[in-house]
N, C-alpha and C positions, 0 to 999 in steps of 0.2 A: 459280625464276629470276625475279627482279623486274627488269623492264626497261620502258623507255618504249616503248609499242607502235609509235610512229613510227620507232624505231631498230632494229626487228626486222622480219623477213619470214619467210614460210613457203617452204620449198624441198622439192622432191621428190627423194629419193635412191633410185637403183635399181641401183647398181653396187657398187664395191669399198668404199664407205663405209657400207654397210648394217650393221646389228647383226651381229656375228659375223664380219665380213669384215676383212681386214688394214688397211684405211684408215679404219675407223670412228673412230679417234682423231683424224682430221682434222676431225671435226665439233666437237671440243673440248667445250664445255659446252652445245651446242645442245640444246634440249628436244624430246624425242620427242613427237609429237602423235598419230599414228595410222598404221596400215598402210593402204595405198591402192593403186590401180592406175590406169594411164592408160586413156583411151579407146583403141580398137583402131586407132590411127593411126601406129604406130611399128614399127621393126624393130630388133633387137638383135644385135650381132655381137661376137665375141671379137677385140679388136684387139691388135696387137703381140704375136703368138704367144700370145694368151690371157691376157695379164696385166692388161688393163683392158677395160671394156665400151665399145662404140661404139653409141650410140643415135641414130636420126634419124627424122624424120617422112616418111611416104609418102602419096601420093594414094590408092593402092589396095593391098590385100594386107597391111595392117598388123595388128598384134596388140596386146593389152593387156599392158602390162609392170607386174608387181608391184613395189612399193617401200614406202618409208616417208616420212612427212611430218615435218619438223622446223621448229621456230621457231628462228631463228638471228639473232644480232646482225650489224650491218653489218661490224664488225671480223672476226667469225668468218667471214662470207661472203667477205670480201676475202682472208683467209688460205686458205680452202678453194679459192677461185678460183686463187690462186697455186700451190697444191699439185696441181692437176689436170694430167694429162699434156698434152703439146703438142697443139694443134689442138682441144681440147675447149673449148666456149664455153657460157656461160649463155644459155638461151632459154626462152620460155614453152612449157609443155606443158599438156595438158588431161586432168584426171582423169576417171574414169568418172562421177562426180557432177557434172561440168561445171566444177569449180573449176579455175582457171588458176593455175599455180605456175611458179617457175623450176626448171629442171633443167639438167644439163650434157649437151649433145648433141655429136655428132661429125659432121663433114662427110661426107655420103653419097658424094661423089666420091672421097674418100680411102679409104673402106671398099672401094669398087669397084676403085680403082686397086691396092690391096694384096691384093684378093681374100680378105679375112678371112672366116672361117667365120661363117655366119648361125646363131645359136644361139637364135633367137626361139622355136623349138618346145620348148625346155627348161623354160619356165615361169619365166624370170627369171635374173638373174645368180647369185644364191646357189644356185639349183638346178643351174645349169650347173657352177659350181665344185665343188659337192658330188659331182656325177656324174663330173666329170673327175678328181677326186682318187681316187674309187673305181676308175676305170678304170686309173689310173697306179699304184695300190697293188699 
């Protein structure tokens, strides 16, 4: 992918747009850079009866969330933003190596209001989905 560096940015994906997940197509032609994980500052929940992830930052009790880093154009980023579920918003996250990237987070207050299941202990969204498919099969 040949692009002007000023017209692209790196984003952290840790949910339904990961490789092998149903919304991966929403990344369009974004370039995969590397696998990565966040610093242990976040919690991960299964929102909307488990159909999408809800990630938010916490002061204490956080975990490291695995994911993928992509280089994405501004147009691709805008289309990805438009395809995200309601209430998800782009925000900075911090990777284990200290790099700060944009990821899509979810308001903690809404997670708590709906009492969505905390899946932080599963080892990431893909691991949770793989286990939940095994259980339902």
